VMD Tcl script that draws the C-alpha trace (Angstrom):
set ca {
  {-13.99 94.62 -40.91}
  {-12.08 96.12 -37.99}
  {-11.48 94.15 -34.80}
  {-11.43 95.85 -31.39}
  {-10.37 94.17 -28.16}
  {-13.12 94.22 -25.55}
  {-11.96 95.23 -22.09}
  {-13.35 94.21 -18.72}
  {-12.95 90.43 -18.81}
  {-10.60 88.49 -16.57}
  {-10.88 84.84 -17.53}
  {-11.04 84.88 -21.34}
  {-8.25 86.17 -23.57}
  {-8.60 87.66 -27.02}
  {-12.25 88.72 -26.87}
  {-12.87 90.90 -29.91}
  {-15.68 93.17 -31.08}
  {-16.11 92.76 -34.84}
  {-19.02 94.64 -36.39}
  {-22.16 93.43 -34.65}
  {-20.45 90.31 -33.28}
  {-18.11 89.15 -30.52}
  {-15.31 86.72 -31.39}
  {-13.76 84.41 -28.76}
  {-11.45 81.40 -28.80}
  {-13.22 78.16 -29.66}
  {-12.64 75.67 -26.81}
  {-13.53 72.06 -26.11}
  {-16.54 73.32 -24.14}
  {-17.87 75.68 -26.82}
  {-20.18 73.16 -28.55}
  {-21.80 72.20 -25.23}
  {-22.10 75.81 -24.11}
  {-23.60 76.77 -27.47}
  {-26.21 74.01 -27.22}
  {-27.11 75.23 -23.74}
  {-27.36 78.89 -24.77}
  {-29.55 77.98 -27.75}
  {-31.87 76.04 -25.44}
  {-32.18 78.98 -23.05}
  {-32.83 81.30 -25.99}
  {-35.48 78.96 -27.41}
  {-37.18 78.92 -24.00}
  {-37.72 82.68 -24.33}
  {-34.83 84.14 -22.32}
  {-32.93 86.99 -23.99}
  {-29.30 85.88 -24.35}
  {-26.60 86.61 -26.95}
  {-27.37 84.71 -30.15}
  {-24.67 82.09 -30.97}
  {-23.56 82.53 -34.57}
  {-21.22 79.59 -35.11}
  {-17.53 79.61 -36.00}
  {-15.69 82.11 -38.21}
  {-12.99 81.49 -40.84}
  {-10.32 81.77 -38.14}
  {-11.93 79.09 -36.01}
  {-13.28 81.48 -33.41}
  {-16.64 81.35 -31.68}
  {-18.98 84.05 -32.99}
  {-21.76 85.57 -30.90}
  {-24.14 88.48 -31.19}
  {-22.79 91.75 -29.79}
  {-25.22 93.20 -27.24}
  {-25.22 96.99 -27.01}
  {-25.33 98.65 -23.61}
  {-23.29 99.15 -20.45}
  {-22.22 96.63 -17.83}
  {-24.27 96.93 -14.65}
  {-21.07 97.27 -12.60}
  {-20.23 100.48 -14.49}
  {-23.56 102.14 -13.70}
  {-24.97 103.69 -10.54}
  {-26.05 101.26 -7.79}
  {-29.27 99.52 -8.68}
  {-32.60 100.59 -7.21}
  {-34.74 97.98 -5.48}
  {-37.01 97.59 -8.51}
  {-33.96 96.97 -10.71}
  {-32.67 94.29 -8.36}
  {-36.08 92.64 -8.42}
  {-35.94 92.66 -12.20}
  {-32.52 91.01 -12.21}
  {-33.70 88.37 -9.76}
  {-36.57 87.54 -12.12}
  {-34.12 87.19 -15.03}
  {-32.02 84.75 -13.02}
  {-35.16 82.75 -12.24}
  {-36.11 82.67 -15.93}
  {-32.62 81.37 -16.80}
  {-32.85 78.62 -14.18}
  {-36.33 77.59 -15.27}
  {-35.20 77.42 -18.89}
  {-32.10 75.47 -17.87}
  {-34.19 72.89 -16.07}
  {-35.63 71.81 -19.44}
  {-32.20 71.41 -21.07}
  {-30.79 67.89 -21.45}
  {-27.03 68.08 -22.16}
  {-25.58 65.99 -24.99}
  {-24.08 62.67 -23.87}
  {-20.59 63.83 -24.86}
  {-20.95 67.28 -23.24}
  {-17.74 68.99 -22.15}
  {-17.71 71.84 -19.64}
  {-15.01 74.17 -18.32}
  {-15.76 75.68 -14.91}
  {-13.13 76.84 -12.43}
  {-15.03 76.09 -9.21}
  {-16.48 72.65 -8.48}
  {-20.23 72.69 -7.91}
  {-21.92 70.87 -5.01}
  {-24.27 69.05 -7.37}
  {-25.51 68.69 -10.94}
  {-29.17 69.63 -10.70}
  {-29.08 71.62 -13.94}
  {-26.64 73.48 -16.18}
  {-25.96 76.97 -14.83}
  {-24.26 80.12 -16.11}
  {-21.98 80.17 -13.02}
  {-21.09 83.88 -13.30}
  {-24.39 85.79 -13.13}
  {-22.92 89.03 -11.80}
  {-22.92 92.79 -12.47}
  {-19.80 92.44 -14.61}
  {-21.72 90.14 -16.97}
  {-25.07 91.96 -17.17}
  {-25.44 94.36 -20.09}
  {-28.05 97.07 -19.56}
  {-29.42 99.07 -22.47}
  {-32.59 98.63 -24.48}
  {-32.23 95.01 -23.40}
  {-31.03 93.52 -20.11}
  {-28.87 90.56 -21.11}
  {-26.39 88.33 -19.32}
  {-23.28 87.71 -21.41}
  {-20.16 85.52 -21.10}
  {-21.66 82.03 -20.83}
  {-18.32 80.26 -21.32}
  {-18.17 78.89 -17.76}
  {-21.61 77.28 -18.01}
  {-21.59 73.82 -16.45}
  {-23.73 71.52 -14.31}
  {-24.43 72.94 -10.86}
  {-27.40 73.60 -8.57}
  {-29.99 76.36 -8.48}
  {-28.97 77.30 -4.94}
  {-25.22 77.50 -5.69}
  {-25.79 79.62 -8.80}
  {-28.38 81.80 -7.05}
  {-26.06 82.28 -4.07}
  {-23.33 83.66 -6.34}
  {-25.70 85.92 -8.27}
  {-27.42 87.24 -5.16}
  {-24.17 87.93 -3.32}
  {-22.61 89.57 -6.38}
  {-25.53 91.93 -6.92}
  {-26.41 92.77 -3.31}
  {-23.65 91.82 -0.82}
  {-20.47 92.51 -2.77}
  {-19.61 95.79 -1.03}
  {-18.37 95.05 2.50}
  {-18.43 98.78 3.34}
  {-22.21 98.97 2.88}
  {-24.50 98.99 5.89}
  {-25.70 95.41 6.42}
  {-29.28 96.61 6.84}
  {-29.19 98.51 3.53}
  {-27.64 95.47 1.86}
  {-30.36 93.29 3.37}
  {-33.06 95.38 1.70}
  {-31.29 94.88 -1.64}
  {-30.98 91.17 -0.92}
  {-34.69 90.84 -0.19}
  {-35.64 92.68 -3.40}
  {-33.44 90.40 -5.51}
  {-34.74 87.21 -3.88}
  {-38.34 88.44 -4.17}
  {-37.73 88.89 -7.89}
  {-36.44 85.35 -8.08}
  {-39.59 84.10 -6.38}
  {-37.64 81.95 -3.93}
  {-39.56 79.54 -1.75}
  {-39.15 79.26 2.01}
  {-36.56 76.49 1.85}
  {-34.39 78.50 -0.55}
  {-34.67 81.63 1.60}
  {-33.59 79.68 4.67}
  {-30.63 78.01 2.93}
  {-29.42 81.00 0.92}
  {-27.44 83.03 3.51}
  {-25.13 80.15 4.45}
  {-24.77 79.14 0.79}
  {-23.75 82.70 -0.12}
  {-20.97 82.47 2.45}
  {-19.78 79.15 1.07}
  {-19.90 80.41 -2.51}
  {-17.93 83.59 -1.72}
  {-15.37 81.50 0.19}
  {-15.04 79.17 -2.81}
  {-14.19 82.13 -5.02}
  {-11.52 83.28 -2.58}
  {-10.09 79.76 -2.35}
  {-9.85 79.53 -6.14}
  {-7.79 82.71 -6.26}
  {-5.65 81.93 -3.20}
  {-4.75 78.41 -4.33}
  {-3.95 79.60 -7.87}
  {-1.38 82.15 -6.71}
  {1.44 79.78 -5.58}
  {0.84 77.51 -8.58}
  {0.82 80.38 -11.07}
  {-2.50 79.30 -12.60}
  {-3.74 82.16 -14.74}
  {-5.71 84.31 -14.83}
  {-6.55 83.55 -11.20}
  {-3.01 84.02 -9.88}
  {-2.74 87.55 -11.27}
  {-6.25 88.37 -10.12}
  {-5.36 87.27 -6.59}
  {-2.40 89.66 -6.28}
  {-4.16 92.49 -8.14}
  {-6.86 92.96 -5.52}
  {-9.40 90.24 -6.23}
  {-8.05 88.05 -3.47}
  {-8.42 90.79 -0.87}
  {-11.89 91.64 -2.17}
  {-13.23 88.09 -1.97}
  {-11.70 87.60 1.46}
  {-13.50 90.71 2.72}
  {-16.73 89.76 0.92}
  {-16.69 86.32 2.51}
  {-16.22 87.77 5.99}
  {-19.03 90.27 5.36}
  {-21.51 87.63 4.21}
  {-20.63 85.27 7.04}
  {-20.69 87.95 9.76}
  {-24.30 89.04 9.18}
  {-26.13 85.77 8.67}
  {-28.91 86.71 11.11}
  {-29.60 89.96 9.25}
  {-29.84 88.17 5.90}
  {-32.13 85.49 7.35}
  {-34.41 88.05 8.92}
  {-34.63 90.07 5.70}
  {-35.53 86.99 3.68}
  {-38.13 85.83 6.22}
  {-40.15 89.06 6.06}
}
mol new
graphics top color blue
foreach p $ca { graphics top sphere $p radius 0.5 }
foreach p [lrange $ca 0 end-1] q [lrange $ca 1 end] { graphics top cylinder $p $q radius 0.2 }
display resetview
């Protein structure tokens, strides 16, 4: 069976498309991540089916047909609401998951808490849209908080273009958060948390550059550093607009 390298990823090397499967390196975190993904799947959320380990010791997962959301036209408000509801379903399923005692996780950015296990990269580059809408690339799953994970997802889907009018972005933000069904406390806390989460991404890249930690160092000099710096400034500069949009 032929193997084809899948493009588009930054943090995982040697991701291959083989038939109806994806093959990735098996890491120390793979058993814990697999247990988590199976629990989310059992709870009724559509995620790539884990299929064990192949003869070469690689992790095997279901290949999900479709196109990454980042490669499609900007999402309509109804689509953003749908994505917000998917993120909520993932979090609700995660809340029922009890990690194994010997769980091992690999996540690049420290979380502010360990409320539940989160995907940690719910973004347009990891959402496949086709007959199914499915988040892929669960390798960075690790304990975190709903708010931290939601802040990243919401910013990535609605506030990731600093050239966009803040008022247009705010409408997208409100649609996404409405889909999530956020309560008043979450709506009030979310704008500041989005700023902190975007800043954490920029710090990861910036600090990796002098140390040569890959893939973050290369990403920093290849444009990701500049992007996350601009995104952080954008999120932080319009806090009142985001708060007003979420209060309506």
